[in-house]
C-alpha positions in Angstrom: 34.5 17.4 -34.9 34.8 19.2 -31.6 33.2 19.3 -28.2 31.2 22.4 -27.2 31.3 24.1 -23.8 27.8 24.1 -22.3 26.5 26.7 -19.8 23.9 25.7 -17.3 21.4 28.0 -15.7 23.6 28.4 -12.5 26.4 29.9 -14.6 28.8 26.9 -14.6 30.3 25.4 -17.7 31.0 21.9 -18.8 33.0 20.2 -20.1 35.2 22.1 -17.7 36.5 21.5 -14.2 36.1 17.8 -13.2 34.5 17.6 -9.8 35.6 14.9 -7.3 34.3 13.7 -3.9 36.4 16.3 -2.2 34.5 19.0 -4.1 31.2 17.4 -3.2 32.4 17.4 0.5 33.3 21.1 0.4 29.9 21.9 -1.2 28.0 20.0 1.6 30.2 21.8 4.3 29.3 25.2 2.7 25.7 24.2 2.6 25.8 23.9 6.4 26.7 20.3 7.4 28.4 19.8 10.8 30.4 16.9 9.5 34.1 17.5 8.9 35.3 17.6 5.3 37.5 14.5 5.9 34.5 12.6 7.2 32.4 13.5 4.2 35.1 12.5 1.8 35.5 9.2 3.6 31.7 8.5 3.5 31.6 9.4 -0.3 34.6 7.2 -1.1 33.1 4.3 0.9 29.8 4.8 -1.1 31.7 4.6 -4.4 33.4 1.4 -3.2 30.2 -0.3 -2.1 28.4 0.7 -5.3 31.3 -1.0 -7.3 31.1 -4.0 -5.1 27.3 -4.3 -5.6 27.7 -4.1 -9.4 30.5 -6.7 -9.4 28.2 -9.0 -7.5 25.6 -8.6 -10.3 23.2 -6.2 -8.5 21.9 -2.9 -10.0 22.6 0.3 -8.1 20.5 3.4 -8.1 21.1 6.7 -6.3 19.4 10.1 -6.8 20.9 10.7 -10.2 21.6 7.4 -12.0 20.6 3.8 -12.3 23.5 1.5 -12.9 23.1 -2.1 -14.3 25.8 -4.6 -15.2 25.4 -6.1 -18.6 27.3 -8.4 -21.0 27.4 -7.2 -24.6 27.7 -9.5 -27.6 26.0 -12.1 -29.7 25.0 -15.4 -28.0 24.9 -18.6 -30.1 23.8 -22.2 -29.6 21.2 -23.9 -27.3 23.6 -23.5 -24.3 25.5 -20.2 -25.0 28.9 -19.8 -23.4 30.6 -16.6 -22.4 33.5 -15.8 -24.8 35.9 -12.9 -23.8 36.7 -12.5 -27.5 33.0 -12.0 -28.4 31.5 -10.5 -25.3 32.2 -7.3 -23.4 31.3 -6.8 -19.7 30.0 -3.2 -19.2 27.8 -1.0 -17.1 24.6 0.6 -18.4 23.8 4.0 -16.9 20.3 5.5 -17.0 19.4 8.9 -15.5 16.7 8.8 -12.8 13.4 10.6 -13.2 14.8 13.4 -10.8 17.8 13.9 -13.1 15.8 13.9 -16.3 13.5 16.5 -14.8 16.5 18.6 -13.8 17.9 18.4 -17.3 14.7 19.5 -18.8 14.0 22.4 -16.5 17.4 23.8 -15.4 19.9 23.3 -18.3 20.2 25.6 -21.2 22.8 25.2 -24.0 25.1 27.9 -25.3 28.0 27.0 -27.7 31.0 28.9 -26.6 33.5 27.8 -29.2 36.0 25.2 -30.1 38.2 23.6 -27.5 41.9 24.1 -28.2 43.4 21.4 -26.0 42.4 18.5 -28.3 40.4 16.9 -25.6 43.5 15.9 -23.5 42.5 15.9 -19.8 43.5 14.2 -16.5 40.3 13.0 -15.0 41.5 11.2 -11.9 44.5 10.0 -9.9 44.2 7.0 -7.6 46.8 6.5 -4.9 47.4 2.7 -5.1 48.6 2.5 -1.6 45.3 3.7 -0.2 42.9 3.2 -3.0 41.7 6.7 -2.6 41.2 9.5 -5.1 41.2 12.4 -2.6 44.5 13.9 -3.8 46.7 12.5 -1.0 49.7 10.8 -2.6 52.4 8.4 -1.2 56.0 9.1 -2.2 57.7 6.1 -3.7 54.3 4.5 -4.1 52.3 3.9 -7.3 49.6 6.1 -8.9 47.0 5.2 -11.4 46.2 8.3 -13.6 43.1 8.2 -15.8 42.0 10.6 -18.4 41.8 11.3 -22.2 44.8 11.4 -24.5 47.3 11.3 -21.7 49.6 8.7 -23.2 53.3 9.6 -22.9 54.6 9.7 -26.5 57.4 9.2 -27.2 58.0 7.3 -24.0 61.6 8.0 -22.8 62.0 11.2 -24.8 63.7 13.9 -22.9 61.3 16.5 -21.3 58.3 14.2 -21.6 56.6 12.3 -18.8 54.7 12.5 -15.5 55.8 15.4 -13.2 54.9 16.5 -9.7 55.4 20.3 -9.3 55.9 21.8 -5.9 54.5 25.2 -4.9 57.9 26.7 -5.4 58.0 25.5 -9.0 60.4 22.6 -8.2 59.5 19.7 -10.6 60.2 16.0 -10.0 59.5 13.3 -12.6 58.3 9.7 -12.2 61.7 8.1 -13.0 61.1 4.3 -12.6 59.2 3.7 -15.9 55.5 3.4 -16.6 53.8 0.2 -15.8 51.1 1.2 -18.1 51.0 4.0 -20.7 47.8 4.2 -22.8 45.7 7.1 -24.0 43.3 6.6 -21.1 45.5 5.2 -18.3 49.0 5.7 -17.0 50.4 3.7 -14.0 53.6 5.4 -12.6 55.8 5.5 -9.5 55.5 8.7 -7.4 58.9 10.1 -6.8 60.3 10.9 -3.3 58.6 14.1 -2.3 58.6 16.3 0.8 55.4 17.1 2.7 53.4 19.8 0.9 51.2 20.5 -2.0 51.9 19.5 -5.6 50.5 19.9 -9.1 50.4 16.9 -11.4 51.4 17.5 -14.9 51.8 15.2 -17.9 54.0 16.4 -20.8 53.5 14.6 -24.1 53.4 14.9 -27.8 50.6 12.5 -28.2 47.5 13.7 -30.2 45.3 10.6 -30.5 46.4 10.0 -34.1 49.4 8.8 -36.0 51.1 12.2 -35.9 52.8 13.5 -32.9 52.7 17.2 -31.8 55.8 19.2 -32.8 55.8 21.0 -29.5 55.0 19.0 -26.3 51.7 19.6 -24.6 51.4 20.0 -20.9 48.2 18.5 -19.3 47.6 19.7 -15.8 45.5 18.0 -13.2 43.1 20.4 -11.6 42.9 18.7 -8.2 45.9 19.7 -6.1 47.9 16.8 -4.6 49.1 16.6 -1.0 51.9 14.7 0.6 51.2 14.5 4.4 54.0 14.6 7.0 53.8 10.9 7.7 53.5 10.0 4.0 57.2 10.6 3.1 59.3 7.5 3.1 63.0 8.0 4.0 
């Protein structure tokens, strides 16, 4: 089984580049907004945070694309049923809005482009624990939560494998303080001491999602560039 690439009418492809709030902000600026990119990213991040809070409070949330509703999955027994973490799962239901369903019907065409060769391994998001933001700004010596698919470091501790931050000149620094979490979908690591500048996040692993490990390590590169600001470096 494999995932197909899909081409929409505007000429973009997905699965492909993962878009983040910073990409939305840039698109809004290019569209003609007078607001600064940093302001737009801040507003979008705040919107994400408030949507999460409303859902955690038990409310449903709807924007122009999707209706989100909290739900508890599982079977309920007895006259006065009780919540059981072993039996029930808290989740979020997502339903496309009428506008989104109409767009899918009218604007999307499907073209199978071939088999993906990366095994589905992808870095989807990095969260700076110090700020709670996903805008690509990282804090040296702080923690980062990396989320994705098949990103687990296997075998952990093996030479050449791990989480790396690559500078523009090719200099590479690894997260050297161990991993607080190391699963196929999430890694929590310590950001190394880095000078101000731009960096590329790379995960090098032999994990494949099955019992067998790759003979040759695979490098998974995060598409969003990372930035250390001048006042972010800790001496």
